[in-house]
N, C-alpha and C positions, 0 to 999 in steps of 0.2 A: 561314542562320547569318549575324549581322553579323561583319566583321573581329575587334571587340572579342571577341567569345564562342567565335570560333577558336581567337584568339590565347590566351585564358584556358584553353581546353581543353587546349593543346598545350605552352604555355610549362612551364619548368623551375622549379626551386624559386627561382630568381633574377629570376623573371619575363622571361625570355629565351629566344629562340628561334633555334636553329642548324639546319644542314641535317638532324640527326638527329630534332629536333624535328618538323620538317616531315613527316616520314614517319607522324605521329599524325594528318596532317589527311587523313582520307577522300576530300573530293574531289578534293583536289590529286593523291592517287594515283591515282584512276580517271583524272583528265585523262592520268597519264603511263600508264599501264598502256593506254589507247585510244590513245594516241600523238598525243592532241588537244596536249599540249605535250612537248616533248623534254626531257630531262634537262638537255643542255646548255643548252636556252633558260633553264631556271629557275636552273641554276648561273649563267649571265652576269646574269639578273637580280638574283640574290641579292648577286653580287661588287659591281655598282654602287651598291649602296645603304648609305648610311653606317652603320656600325654601331655598338651600342651604348657608350658611353664605357668603358673599361678592357677592351674586348675588341675581338678582331679578326674572329670569325667568328660571332657572335651579335647577333640585333636585339631591340630593345626594343619597344614597343607601336606608337610611330609607325613604325619603321621597315618593322613586319611590315605595316603597315597600307599604306603604299608598296608594299610586295612585292603585296599582296591586290589592290589596284587595278591593279597593274603588268599581272596576271595577268589580271585580269578584262579589260581592255582591250583584250587580245588577240582576246576574242570578241565584242566588239561591235561593231557594224556603224557607218561612218563616215556620218554623216547629213550634216552641213554642217561648214564649215570653223569654224562658231562652238563655242570651247571654254566649257564652264562649268568646267573645273577650274583649280586655282591652283596654282603652283608654291611650293614649301615650302624655305624656307633651313635649311641644316644650321648647326652649331655652328661649323664652319671657315669660314663664309661663302657657300658654293657652294650651288646648288641642286639639290634632290633631283628625283626625278621627281613628275609633277603628281599632286594628290591632288583627287578632287572635294570640291566643298563639303561640310560635315559630315563629311567622310572623318577628318579629323585637325586640324579648326580651332579655335583657342583656344574657342569656344563648345562644341563637344563637350566638350573637355577640360576644362571648368569643370564642365560637366554630371556628366561623368564624376566628377569629384574631389567634388562634391556628392553624388551616389549612393553612392561609397564611403563617405562619411563617414556618410551617414546608414544605411549597411548594419551598419558598426561601431558604430552608437549605438543598435541595435535592442535588445538586452540590458539591460534595466533594472537590472543587477546590477554594470554596468560603468559607467565615468566616460564621460561625452561627448565626442563627436567622436574618438573611438578613443584617448582616453589610457589605456586599459588594453589596448591592444593587443598583439600577439605582434611579434616582430620580423619576420616575414614579413607581416604586416599592416604595419608602419611601414616597411617597404621597397618595399610596393608605393604607397601613400602617397606616397612620397618620388618614386618614379618618375614618378607623375602630375603632381606639382609641378612637376618638374625639365622634364616635357614643356612643361608649361606656360609655365615659366621661358623657353623657346626660343621663344614664340610672337613674330610681329610686333609684335603689339597688347600687347607687353608692353615695349615701347622707352619710354624715358625722354627726352624732346625738352625 
């Protein structure tokens, strides 16, 4: 499963993931049970990732993606010093952990937004572009747009 699919399957009603929600991630629980990943390692990685605005213990989808790839990187063998990953700037101007291309870049966020709008527009009895969407659907769309707004390519020069 992709990070997006995992996030959507374990997130709470506010589209956020905390340590409690991570217990619903089966593959992660297997890694912990098999001691491939220690609980303290998970807690340290989780603590280093910037939290969702308005919370101090929950990750939005971008933060979860950073966590996903941080865990994934523990199990990848180093082949060269060449790195195909990119650093992601956070809202406070610091850099978070590296994310491989396509993990959380603006192209994938744009695609995610368009896919979500298309999904909301499938019902012919509703207004287009999610104009008849529920509060939860609106929050989800606003989260995607907020993540897209924070991307480096969204700078006005």
